[in-house]
C-alpha positions in Angstrom: 83.2 119.5 77.1 87.1 118.5 79.5 90.5 117.6 77.9 90.6 113.9 78.9 93.7 114.3 79.7 92.3 116.3 82.4 90.5 113.5 83.4 90.8 110.4 85.6 88.3 107.5 84.9 87.2 106.7 88.9 87.4 103.0 89.0 87.3 102.8 84.9 83.9 103.1 83.2 82.0 102.9 86.5 79.3 104.3 85.1 77.9 102.3 82.5 80.4 99.2 84.2 81.2 97.6 87.2 83.5 98.8 89.3 87.1 98.2 89.5 86.1 95.2 87.0 88.3 94.4 84.1 85.6 95.3 81.5 84.8 98.7 83.6 88.5 99.2 82.8 89.2 98.6 79.2 86.0 100.3 77.9 87.1 103.0 79.5 90.7 103.3 77.5 87.8 102.5 74.5 86.5 105.4 76.0 89.5 108.0 75.9 90.8 107.7 78.8 94.3 108.1 79.5 94.2 108.0 83.2 92.0 105.3 85.2 92.8 104.9 89.1 91.6 101.4 90.5 91.5 100.3 94.5 93.6 98.0 96.5 93.1 95.4 99.2 95.2 92.4 100.3 93.7 89.1 101.0 94.1 87.2 104.0 97.4 85.1 102.3 98.9 88.9 101.3 98.4 88.8 97.8 96.5 92.3 96.0 93.3 92.0 95.0 91.5 94.9 92.4 88.1 96.2 95.0 87.1 99.4 96.8 85.0 97.5 99.2 86.7 94.9 101.9 83.4 92.6 101.0 81.1 91.3 98.3 78.6 93.6 100.7 77.4 96.2 97.3 79.6 94.9 94.7 78.6 91.1 95.1 76.2 89.0 95.9 77.3 87.2 99.2 76.9 89.0 102.5 79.1 87.1 104.2 82.5 87.4 101.9 85.5 89.4 103.5 88.9 89.6 101.8 91.0 89.2 105.7 89.9 86.0 106.4 89.9 84.4 102.7 92.4 83.8 100.3 92.9 85.3 96.9 92.7 82.0 94.4 89.0 82.4 96.3 88.3 85.8 96.0 89.2 86.1 92.4 86.3 83.1 91.2 83.6 85.7 92.7 81.7 88.0 90.9 82.0 91.2 90.7 78.9 92.4 88.9 77.1 95.4 91.0 73.1 93.4 91.3 71.8 96.5 92.2 73.0 98.3 89.7 73.2 96.0 86.6 71.5 92.9 88.1 73.2 89.7 86.5 73.4 91.7 83.1 77.7 91.3 84.5 78.0 87.7 86.3 80.3 86.9 84.5 83.1 89.3 85.3 84.8 88.9 88.5 87.2 90.7 91.5 90.1 91.3 89.0 94.2 90.8 90.6 96.4 93.1 90.6 98.6 91.4 87.8 95.4 91.3 85.6 96.2 95.1 84.7 99.9 95.0 83.2 98.9 93.1 80.1 96.6 96.7 79.7 99.5 98.1 80.4 101.5 96.6 77.8 98.7 97.2 75.2 97.9 100.7 76.4 101.6 102.4 77.2 100.0 105.5 76.8 98.0 105.1 80.0 98.8 105.7 83.6 97.1 103.5 86.5 96.5 104.7 89.8 96.8 102.3 92.1 94.9 103.2 95.8 96.2 101.1 98.4 92.9 100.8 101.0 93.9 101.2 104.5 90.8 98.3 105.9 93.8 95.6 104.8 96.7 96.3 104.5 98.0 98.0 108.6 101.3 99.0 109.4 102.4 95.9 110.8 102.2 93.9 106.9 103.7 97.2 104.9 106.9 95.6 104.2 105.6 92.3 103.2 103.4 94.0 101.4 105.2 97.0 99.3 107.2 94.4 98.6 104.9 91.9 96.8 103.9 95.2 95.3 106.9 96.4 93.7 107.8 92.9 92.7 104.2 92.7 90.8 104.1 96.2 89.3 108.5 96.2 88.3 108.4 95.8 84.6 105.9 98.8 84.1 106.2 101.1 87.6 106.9 104.3 85.9 103.1 104.5 85.0 101.8 103.3 87.8 100.7 105.7 91.0 100.3 105.0 93.9 97.9 106.4 96.7 96.2 106.7 100.0 94.6 108.2 102.5 97.7 106.9 105.5 100.1 109.7 105.5 102.0 106.7 107.1 102.4 104.7 104.6 103.0 107.0 102.1 106.4 108.5 103.7 107.0 104.7 104.8 106.6 104.1 100.6 108.8 107.6 100.4 111.5 106.3 102.0 111.8 102.6 101.3 110.1 102.3 97.4 110.4 103.7 94.0 106.6 104.3 93.1 105.5 107.2 92.2 103.6 108.7 94.7 100.6 110.5 95.5 98.2 111.6 98.5 94.5 111.5 99.5 93.2 114.9 101.7 91.4 113.8 104.4 91.3 118.2 105.5 92.6 120.8 103.6 95.0 122.0 106.4 96.6 118.7 105.2 97.6 120.7 102.4 100.8 122.3 105.5 101.4 119.7 107.2 105.5 119.3 107.1 105.1 115.7 106.2 103.7 116.2 102.7 106.7 118.3 102.1 108.6 115.2 103.4 107.0 112.4 101.0 107.1 114.7 98.2 104.0 113.4 96.3 103.8 114.3 92.9 100.1 114.1 92.9 97.4 115.3 95.5 93.9 114.6 95.4 91.2 115.8 97.4 87.0 116.2 97.7 86.4 119.8 95.9 83.7 119.7 99.1 87.3 120.3 101.0 88.7 123.5 98.9 87.3 126.6 100.1 85.4 129.4 98.9 87.5 130.5 95.6 90.5 129.4 96.3 93.4 129.1 93.8 94.9 126.1 94.5 97.9 127.0 91.9 99.1 129.9 94.1 99.7 127.4 97.1 103.6 126.8 97.5 103.1 123.0 96.9 102.1 123.3 93.1 105.4 124.3 92.1 106.2 120.1 92.5 102.9 118.3 92.7 99.4 117.9 90.5 96.1 118.3 92.5 93.4 116.0 92.0 90.0 116.8 92.7 87.1 113.7 93.3 83.9 113.1 92.9 83.3 115.4 89.8 80.9 114.7 87.6 79.5 118.1 85.7 81.4 120.4 83.2 80.8 123.2 84.7 82.2 122.7 87.9 84.7 120.6 86.0 85.7 123.8 84.4 85.9 126.1 87.6 87.8 123.6 89.2 90.0 123.5 86.3 90.2 126.9 85.9 91.3 128.0 90.2 94.5 125.6 89.5 92.8 122.0 89.6 94.7 120.3 86.9 93.0 117.1 86.5 89.2 115.7 87.6 89.0 112.7 88.6 85.1 111.5 87.8 83.0 108.4 87.8 81.3 110.6 84.2 84.6 110.2 82.3 81.8 110.1 78.7 79.8 112.8 79.5 82.3 115.1 81.1 85.2 114.2 77.7 82.1 114.6 75.4 83.2 110.8 74.1 
């Protein structure tokens, strides 16, 4: 079994509840999660919502509902019940707005959220206005939130202009050696475990002195233990309860 402090609950307790919903988040905390990853998209009126996808094709029942051309007021009334996995069991679960995690953080100060900014609805021309909104919403819990993204330009922009804790998600293992990584000074680096060369010891990489490595998507204890022994600091998983034995 893995120490819960070494685990990140990917999209909440996704194995048992619809991903990125408030029930998935609160149930992950009840199961012992102290680190939770959620995804952020933006609505047409440039307000943040919690969703991995930019549409309802997978998590809802409306294949033609896309967030980039809908205002947030309309989006948060939509069910996010993952009918493909759960039928109508969680039909009352809606797309959350970012503000919904504030009460969770206030009630659970021991919990840290990794907030991944998705690229589909956040573009370079929107960076400043969108991030200003994000900063205003999170200003009272900013120490308990780490902003992450695959978009190095976005995280570099954040590093120059905002006081967010920050991390990057690597597309290629060789990106570890990019000069921009040094400029960003990420507190966390997320990477698919499949990107790591066989037998490579991450703790021996120079950047390991200043950052923590988080590997995804790891769903069995044997692989998780192997990665932790090779210098990975944390494991992101859809299988939180089984990995920590809760």
